[in-house]
N, C-alpha and C positions, 0 to 999 in steps of 0.2 A: 407373728404370722396370722393375725386375725383377719376376719372379713366382716363387712357390714351385716351380713345375714345373721351373725351371732347375736344381734340385738333384737331378732324377731320376737322372742319370747317376752322380752322387756316391753316392746311396743304393744304386743297383744294384751299386756297387763294394764296398759293405760286406760283409765275410765273415760277420759275426755277425748273426743275426736279432734285430732289435730293432724296437720300434714307433717310427716316425718321423712326426712331424706337421710338414708344411711349409706355413706359412700365407702368404696374400697379405695384406700390410698394407692398411689401409683406403685406398680410392682406387686400388688396384692390382689387376690380375687379376680374380678373381671376387669380391673384396671391394668391391663397388661402394658408393659413398656418394652421398648427395644432393648436388647442386651446391653448391659452397662457394667462398669467396674464397681460402682457403689452408688448409694443414694445420699442426698443431703437435704436438710430440713427446709432450705429456702425454696426448693421446688414444691414441697408440701404446703408451705404458706401460700405460694402462688396458686396452687391447685385449689386450696380452700377459698381463696379470694375469688377465683373464677366461678366456683360453684355458687357462692353467695351472690355474686353479680347476676347469675342466671336465675336463681330461685327467688331472690328478694332484693332487687336493685335499689328500691326506694325506702325500705324499712329495715330496722335492725332485727336480728333473729335471736332465738334461743339456741345455744350451742352446747353440745355435750361431747366430751372426748374421753376415751379410756386409754390409759397407759401412754404409749407414744402419741396417740391422738389427743390425750389430755395435755401433754406438753405442747403440742402444736397449737391447740386451742388457746392455751394461756398466752403464748407469745403473740398469736394473732390478735387476741382481745386487747393486749396492751399496745399493739402497733396500730390497730384500726378500731379504737374504742367505740366509735360512733356506729359500727356495724353490729355490735353485740348488745342485746337487751339483758339477758341473763346467761350465766356460764356455769356449767356443771363439769367438774374435773373428777373423774373416777380413777384413782390410783395413778395419776400422772405425777409421780414424785420428782422427776428430774434426776440428774446424775450427781455423783460426788464431784466436789471441786478438784480438778486435776492440777498438778504442778507443771509449770512451763518446761521443767527438765524432762518431763515424760514425752514431749513432742517428738524428738528424734527417733526414739524406740517405737513409738506408735506409727510414725510414717514408715519406718523400716519394716515393721510387721505387715503393714498394708501392701507395700511393694512386694514383699515375699509372698503374700497370699495371692497376689495377682498372677503369679507364675504357676499356680496349681488350680485344677478345676475344683469347683465348689458345688455342693449338692445338698438337697434336703431329703430326709428319709422318706421312703415310700412304704406303702402298705399293701398287703396281699389281698385284702378284702375290705368292704365297708364295715364289716363287724370288727375288724382289727382297728380301723379308724375310730369307731365308736368307743372301743375299749381304751384307746389312747386318750380320747377326750375326757372320758370318765376318770381315768387315772390322774390326769392333770387337774381336773375339777371334780373332786369326789362328791360334792353336794349337788351336782348337776342332775336334772331329770333325765332318765335314760331315754325316754321317748324323744325328747328334744335333741339329745346327743346323736341319736340315730338319724334324725332329720338333718342336723347340721353337718354330719359326716359327709353327706352327699353334696352339700353346698361348699364345703371347705376343701374338697379334693375332686379330682377328675380321673377317670380311667383312661389310660393312654395305650397305644398299640403294644407296649411290652406286657400288658395285662395287669400292671401295678396301678395302684391309686396314688396319685401325686398331689401334694399340697399345692394349692393355687397361689404360689408366691415365687418371686424371682429369687433364686439361690444367692444372688449377689448381696442380699440383706444379711447373709451369714458372715460376710467379711467385716473385719474391724473397720470402724470409721477413722480415716486418717486425720480428721480435724478434732482437736481437743474440745471438750465441752466448755463453752464460754459463759461461765456462771454469772459474772458481773453483768453481762449483756442480758442474760435471761432475767435476772432479778430487776433490772431496769424496766423491762417490759412488764413484769408482774406488778411493779409499783404504779405503772401507768394504766392498769385496768380500771375502768370506771363502772363496769357492770357489777351487780351483786354476784358473788361466787359461792357455789355449794361445793365443798370438798368432801368426797366420799371415799372411804377405804374399807377393806375387809379386815377382820380381826385376826387373820392368820397371815403374818407378814413374811413367811419364809420365801415367797416368790418375788419379793420386791427388792429394789436397790438398797433399802435400809438393812437388808440381811447380809450384805456383802462385808460389813465391818469397816469399810472405808467411809461410809456415809452415815453419820450418827443421827439419832432422833432429835438431839439438841440442835444440830445444824439445820435439819428440816424445819423445826419449829421456828427458828430464826427467819427462815425464808418465808414461812407462812405469815409472819408478822408484817411482811411487806404489802400484803393484800388489804386494802382499806375496807372493803365490804365483804366480810367472810362469814359463812355459816359452815359448820362441820358436822359430819355424821360418820359413825363407824357401824358397819353392818356385821352382825355375828354369823358364824358358821359359813364363812367363805374366805377364799384367799384372794389372789390378784384378779381373777376373772369374775368379778362381782356380778356382772350382767349375765353370766352363764349359771352361776350357782344360786343366786338370790334375785332373779329378775323381778319377781313380784314386789319384794321389799324396796328394791331400787326404784321401780316405777312409782310406787306410792310416795317415796321421798322426793323424787324429781317432780312429780305432779304437784305435790304440796308446795314445793319451792317455787315453781313457775307460776302458780295461780295465787299465791299469798299476796 
């Protein structure tokens, strides 16, 4: 449920002036979409391709993605390798390998969820939003959390502060994670890749028990030009908890 504005502190910490475009994926933040049953990644790939066509039609770009955005960036970089100069993936682990036998139950669950309204929690005040952000990312600067609270939510006629995201994102995806296709894209990445993760993994897919560190390391071996970094004192939201350290690492990687 993140928005591009959450990277503001990271951008402010960059010492070299460069153009930075931080997008809100469709259905998040300012990228409002018409009501729908669910979202799928192919739309995200097309959206990213359209943005790159607009901002840099004739030259490759440096691309950074976090979490879901990191997974989108990896697939795109393997699909359109000529469009990406260097790639930074922050905590975009991917998902556990599903079994085909899981497909009927997954589809049935999605069909069931379509019959009930879905919602995202609301907040009584911006102070409550700030407290929620700080609880989720305890190393985050409180002043930045206060600013981001107003960017991440909006007050509506009911007097509550609503997260700027389509609640349809809360529904289970009816399509199983196609791991073989994902890894084929990872193997096709030509750009140098910087992989960044926090040292507190309780918020990641590796904490589920279904997705082992060994399996993840085997996937990382598919990437031909890889550098890795673990940043201390942060969990999944690296750009919120340690924006300065992340900026330093990314800047070094992009200019080396």
